[in-house]
Every structure is written in C-alpha cells, then in structure tokens.
C-alpha positions in Angstrom: -202.9 -46.6 -34.3 -204.6 -49.9 -33.4 -201.9 -52.6 -34.2 -204.3 -55.4 -33.3 -206.8 -54.1 -35.9 -204.1 -53.8 -38.6 -202.6 -57.3 -37.8 -206.0 -59.0 -37.6 -207.1 -57.8 -41.1 -203.7 -57.4 -42.8 -204.1 -53.6 -43.3 -201.3 -51.1 -44.0 -203.4 -48.5 -42.3 -206.9 -48.0 -41.1 -208.7 -47.0 -44.4 -211.5 -45.2 -42.5 -209.5 -43.2 -40.1 -209.2 -39.4 -40.3 -205.5 -39.7 -40.5 -205.5 -41.8 -43.7 -202.3 -41.0 -45.8 -203.0 -38.2 -48.4 -201.5 -40.5 -51.1 -204.3 -43.0 -50.4 -207.1 -40.5 -51.0 -209.1 -40.7 -54.2 -208.5 -37.8 -56.6 -211.6 -37.5 -58.6 -211.5 -35.9 -62.1 -212.8 -32.6 -60.6 -210.0 -32.7 -58.0 -207.4 -33.6 -60.6 -208.5 -30.7 -62.7 -208.4 -28.3 -59.7 -204.9 -29.5 -58.8 -203.6 -29.0 -62.4 -205.1 -25.5 -62.5 -203.4 -24.6 -59.2 -200.1 -26.0 -60.5 -200.3 -23.6 -63.4 -201.5 -20.7 -61.1 -198.5 -20.8 -58.8 -196.5 -19.1 -61.6 -198.7 -16.0 -61.3 -200.3 -16.2 -57.9 -203.7 -15.0 -56.8 -206.7 -16.5 -55.0 -208.4 -19.9 -55.5 -211.4 -21.4 -53.7 -212.8 -24.8 -52.8 -216.2 -25.1 -51.3 -218.8 -27.7 -50.3 -221.0 -28.8 -47.4 -219.4 -30.5 -44.3 -218.3 -34.0 -45.2 -218.2 -33.4 -48.9 -214.4 -33.8 -49.1 -213.0 -30.3 -49.0 -210.2 -31.0 -46.5 -209.3 -34.2 -48.4 -209.1 -32.2 -51.6 -206.8 -29.7 -49.9 -204.6 -32.6 -48.5 -204.3 -34.0 -52.0 -203.4 -30.6 -53.4 -200.8 -30.0 -50.6 -199.2 -33.3 -51.3 -198.9 -32.3 -55.0 -197.5 -28.9 -54.2 -195.0 -30.2 -51.7 -193.5 -32.3 -54.5 -192.8 -29.1 -56.6 -189.0 -28.3 -56.2 -188.2 -25.2 -54.2 -191.9 -24.2 -53.7 -192.7 -22.8 -50.2 -196.1 -24.1 -49.0 -197.7 -23.0 -45.8 -200.9 -24.3 -44.1 -202.7 -21.8 -41.8 -203.8 -23.7 -38.8 -205.8 -21.0 -36.9 -208.1 -19.3 -39.4 -210.0 -17.7 -36.6 -207.0 -15.8 -35.3 -206.9 -12.0 -34.9 -204.5 -9.9 -36.9 -201.6 -10.1 -34.5 -201.7 -13.9 -34.3 -202.2 -14.1 -38.0 -198.9 -12.4 -38.5 -197.3 -14.6 -35.9 -198.3 -17.7 -37.8 -197.3 -16.3 -41.2 -193.9 -15.5 -39.7 -193.6 -19.1 -38.4 -194.8 -20.7 -41.7 -192.4 -18.7 -43.9 -189.5 -18.6 -41.4 -189.5 -14.8 -41.0 -189.0 -13.2 -37.6 -191.9 -10.7 -37.2 -193.1 -8.1 -34.7 -196.9 -8.7 -34.8 -197.7 -5.3 -33.3 -195.7 -3.5 -36.0 -197.7 -4.5 -39.0 -196.0 -2.1 -41.4 -192.6 -3.7 -40.8 -194.1 -7.3 -40.6 -195.7 -6.9 -44.0 -192.5 -5.4 -45.4 -190.4 -8.3 -44.3 -192.9 -10.9 -45.5 -193.2 -9.3 -48.9 -189.5 -9.1 -49.2 -189.3 -12.8 -48.4 -191.9 -13.8 -50.9 -190.3 -11.6 -53.6 -186.9 -13.3 -53.0 -188.7 -16.7 -53.3 -190.2 -15.7 -56.6 -186.8 -14.6 -57.9 -185.1 -17.9 -56.9 -187.9 -20.3 -57.9 -190.2 -18.5 -60.3 -193.2 -19.9 -58.4 -195.3 -17.8 -56.0 -195.3 -19.1 -52.4 -198.5 -20.9 -51.5 -200.8 -20.4 -48.4 -203.5 -23.0 -47.8 -206.4 -22.1 -45.5 -209.0 -24.7 -44.5 -212.2 -23.6 -42.7 -211.7 -20.2 -44.2 -215.3 -19.2 -43.3 -214.0 -18.7 -39.8 -211.5 -16.0 -40.8 -212.0 -12.4 -39.6 -212.9 -9.9 -42.3 -209.9 -7.8 -41.3 -207.6 -10.8 -41.7 -208.9 -11.6 -45.1 -208.5 -8.0 -46.2 -205.0 -7.9 -44.9 -204.2 -11.1 -46.8 -205.4 -9.5 -50.0 -203.3 -6.4 -49.5 -200.2 -8.5 -48.5 -200.4 -10.5 -51.6 -200.7 -7.6 -54.0 -197.9 -5.6 -55.5 -197.2 -2.9 -58.1 -200.6 -1.1 -57.9 -202.5 -4.5 -57.9 -200.9 -5.5 -61.2 -199.0 -8.4 -59.6 -199.7 -11.2 -57.1 -196.8 -12.3 -55.0 -198.6 -15.2 -53.2 -201.0 -18.0 -54.1 -203.8 -18.3 -51.6 -206.2 -21.3 -51.6 -209.2 -20.9 -49.4 -211.4 -23.9 -48.4 -214.7 -23.6 -46.6 -218.4 -24.4 -46.5 -221.3 -22.5 -47.9 -220.9 -19.8 -45.3 -217.6 -18.8 -47.0 -219.5 -18.1 -50.3 -222.0 -16.0 -48.4 -219.3 -14.0 -46.7 -217.5 -13.3 -50.0 -220.7 -11.5 -51.1 -220.3 -9.0 -48.3 -219.2 -5.5 -49.5 -215.9 -5.6 -47.6 -214.9 -8.9 -49.2 -216.0 -8.3 -52.8 -212.4 -7.4 -53.7 -211.4 -11.0 -52.8 -214.4 -12.6 -54.6 -213.5 -10.7 -57.8 -209.9 -12.1 -57.6 -210.7 -15.8 -57.4 -209.1 -17.5 -60.4 -209.6 -21.2 -59.8 -212.7 -22.9 -58.1 -213.6 -26.3 -57.0 -217.2 -26.9 -55.8 -217.9 -30.2 -54.2 -221.4 -31.5 -54.3 -223.3 -34.3 -52.5 -221.9 -37.7 -53.7 -224.0 -40.3 -55.4 -223.8 -43.9 -54.0 -221.6 -44.9 -57.0 -219.2 -42.1 -56.2 -219.1 -43.1 -52.5 -218.5 -46.7 -53.5 -215.6 -45.7 -55.8 -214.0 -43.8 -52.9 -214.5 -46.6 -50.4 -213.1 -49.2 -52.9 -210.1 -47.0 -53.5 -209.4 -46.6 -49.8 -209.6 -50.4 -49.2 -207.3 -51.1 -52.1 -204.8 -48.5 -50.9 -204.9 -50.1 -47.4 -204.1 -53.5 -48.9 -207.4 -55.2 -48.3 -209.9 -54.6 -51.2 -212.2 -57.4 -49.9 -212.3 -56.3 -46.3 -216.0 -55.5 -46.6 -218.5 -57.8 -48.5 -220.0 -56.3 -51.7 -223.5 -56.2 -50.2 -222.1 -54.3 -47.2 -220.4 -51.8 -49.5 -223.6 -51.2 -51.3 -225.6 -50.8 -48.0 -223.1 -48.3 -46.5 -223.1 -46.1 -49.6 -226.9 -46.1 -49.9 -227.2 -45.0 -46.2 -224.5 -42.4 -46.1 -226.7 -39.5 -47.4 -224.1 -38.6 -50.0 -221.6 -37.7 -47.2 -218.0 -39.0 -47.3 -217.4 -38.3 -43.6 -220.6 -40.1 -42.6 -219.6 -43.0 -44.8 -216.1 -43.4 -43.3 -217.4 -43.0 -39.8 -219.9 -45.8 -40.2 -217.3 -48.0 -41.8 -214.9 -47.2 -39.0 -217.5 -48.2 -36.4 -218.0 -51.5 -38.2 -214.3 -52.2 -38.4 -213.8 -51.5 -34.7 -216.7 -53.7 -33.7 -215.5 -56.5 -36.0 -212.0 -56.2 -34.4 -213.5 -56.3 -30.9 -215.4 -59.5 -31.8 -212.5 -60.8 -33.8 -214.8 -61.5 -36.8 -213.3 -62.7 -40.0 -216.1 -61.4 -42.1 -217.4 -57.8 -42.0 -220.8 -58.0 -43.6 -224.4 -56.7 -43.5 -225.2 -58.8 -40.5 -222.8 -56.8 -38.4 -224.1 -53.6 -40.0 -227.6 -54.3 -38.7 -226.3 -55.3 -35.3 -224.4 -52.0 -34.9 -226.9 -49.6 -36.5 -230.2 -51.2 -35.7 -232.7 -48.4 -35.2 -234.7 -50.2 -32.5 -232.4 -52.9 -31.0 -234.3 -55.5 -29.1 -233.3 -56.1 -25.5 -231.2 -59.2 -24.9 -233.0 -62.0 -23.1 -231.7 -62.8 -19.7 
C-alpha cells in the first residue's frame, strides 16, 4: 500500500485498488436481494449462480456475499481458489478448506469423509456448509459433476452443501451442455449482472470515495467524465481512476480534475517542445 498516496490525500485506503475492503463495496439492490436469498438458502443447500461479463462486478458481489456469510455464527464457508484443478487437486483443496484429511486418489473414502463432516456440521449448526467458486467457467466438467454428486444425499432428496458459482457468459453456455444439465436444473438463486449505466457507475464511485474518507477527492466534472467513458464496466472505471490517482500523487497535485484526465488519457498526445 502506498503510504505517501494515503497521507497526501487523507485516505483510509485506496478506493480504486483491487484490494479495497469488502465492507467498502457498494451492495446494489440486486446484490442485496441475492445475498438475502442465499442467507435463506443455506438452511436447505443447493446451487446458486452469479453471472456477467468481465468487469461487471461478479467477484465484488461474491466478496460482499462472503463477508455476510462469514458473519453467520457457526457457518463453515470455503472459497475454492483453483477452479481449473483436476479431480485429485479438487479433493485436496476441499480437504484443506473444510479441515478434513483426505487421500485424493481414494475418491470413495474422500467423499465419505467429506460428507460425514458436512452432515456433522448440519447437525450442529442447522446451516449447510458453503462453497464459493469464482471463475467457475474454468472448472472441468468432471469436477462439476463430482461436486453435484458430493452435495446430494438420500437419493437426491437432500442437499448437504450450498454451492455458489460465479462466472462469465461461458459458464451459462457450459451449463447448457448435456453433461451439466443436471446442475443447471438445480440452480435455485441467480444474480445476473449487466452493463452499468453512467449513473450506476457514479453511484459506485461515490460510494467508494465516501468509504475511503474523501468523498471530494475527484471533482464532479471528472466523476461524470470517467463514468461516461468507462463503457459501463466497473473494472475499467476503477482502473482509470487508479491511474489518475497515481499520476496526481506523483505530481503532488492537490486537485484531481478533468485537466489531469486529458493529460493522462489523451488519444493523440502532442510531443513536448524541446
């Protein structure tokens, strides 16, 4: 973290950095609704899905959800970090996430031990354990199918795990494949994130600035300009704002305005005179 930047502008954190605290992220009405539905679903388990184009806020939505779920007493929440893993590594990570010693090459015993752990968790806390998977479009079909079978009990009349998948449009296409239709038919809660309007982008940026302790860090005209040139993409918006903040810090500017925007993002910058 750049302490000079924080001290220069009186910021609690960099509001445009990828590592912005989850508590500082804007929970839109759609995200609030999705989080509420998942909080109800953890009592019964099953699949949930959040989708959207790159930069639409899927990972941010999952971070907000994870923050909410981690505050639920006695709820086990795991975040799968390697969605592209093969079956053996998938079991290794599940064992790590849920503190169960597994033998990845003995899948029968591994699934038995995991299911026993999840069933014991249900008996003690009522809630189903939760597994969050970002970039789920990268998961192997065999791993997704194994996950479906692992989470099902009593002849498919009971779910013993809550699984939230997050991914781009490729995930929706994959769920239409014959081998994955059993998962598509089990999805109970959905959140589909669309391209953001300039007003929605400005709400997000304003929220981040307020959470960071400097709501007037950017001039109103610059806020408008950034949101109109971000193509409805949250990631593009914060990346541009982060570039401006870094440039302003380097130049030790007191004001971050449209003039700096045009200096940094000029399409055809004129060569400096010698």
